[in-house]
N, C-alpha and C positions, 0 to 999 in steps of 0.2 A: 834212809827213808825219805827225807825231805828232797833229796836230789831226784828220786824216782817221781815224786809228786810234781816237782817243778818241770821235769821233762815231759810228763804226761800232759800238763797244762799247756806247755809250749807246742807240743805236737798236735793236740786237738785244736788249739787256736789257729795253727797254721792251716789245718784242713777247713776250718770255718772261713778263714780269710780266702782260701783258694776258691771256695764256693760263693764268695762275696756275701756271706751272711754273718760276719763277725761284728754285729751291732752290740750296743751296750747290754741289751737284755739277753742276748745269747752268750755273751761273755760272762754274765752273771750266772747262767746255767753251768758254765764250766767251773766257775768258782764254787758253786754249790756242790758239784760232783767231786771236786778235789777235797773239799771239806769233809764230805761223807766218806771218801776213800782214805783220808788221813786216819780217821778212827778205825777203819777196816784194817789198814796196814799196821796200826799200833797193836791190834789184837792178833794179827798174823804176820809178823815181820818177813817171813819167807815168801809172802805173796807180793812183795815190793816189785818183783820182776813182771808181775801181771797187771800192775795198776794202769798202765797206758791203755790197754784194751778195755779195761773196766770203765775208766773215765770216758773213753770214746762211746761205749755202749750207753752209759748213763746220760750223756749229752744227747745222743741219738734218741733215746727214749723220751727225754724231756722235750726235745724239739718236736717229736711226733705228737705228743700230747698238746702242744701249744700252736704249732705252725704247720706240721705235715712232715712228710718223709724227707730224710736227709741222711747221708748224701745220696743223690740220685745216681743211678747206674749210667755211666757214659757209654756203655757197650750196647745195651738193649734198647734204650729209648722208652719203649712201652712194654708192659708185662701182658700176661694173658687176659687181664681185665681191661686192657686198652689204655691204661695209665702208666706213668713212670713207676718204677720200683726202686727201693733203696738198696744200697750195698749193706752187707753185714760184716761185723768184725769176726775174724777167725784167727786163731782159735778163740773160743768164748772165754776160756780161762787158760792162758798160756803166754809164753814169751813170744816176741816178734809178731805182734798183731798186724794183720793186713785187712784192708777193705776188699771184700770178695763179692762178686756177682754170684749169687747162689743158683740162678737159673742156668748159667753156663759153666759154673764151677771154675771161674777164672779169677785169679788174684789181680785186682786192679792196681793197688798201690799199698805200700806200708802205711799204717796210721802216721799222719804227719807229712805225707808226701802226695796228697791228692793233686796238688798243683803241678807236680812234676809229671803226672800221668796224662795231663790234658794235651 
């Protein structure tokens, strides 16, 4: 369980760093998400394989509330409203989570590998 949480933390931090937003306050959001998911995995140990995608979603939601959309889609640039749109994590609850452009149904990168897709 701890290994899954450490891996999730590292992968989400790598994506934040790739987008150049790994500041102290955003790292704190990751720590908060990991703490919350630690409790979740303790309640459902079989869900450890899903924790990376869940931490990524938690951080994405927290960033939206505080700063705006993240990570922005590198494929589309602007959505139908004229502004950038964020990638989504898919599957929402499953193994091997990827950042996906839902407008084009294109997998952009696995969680933790946004920098490699640039």
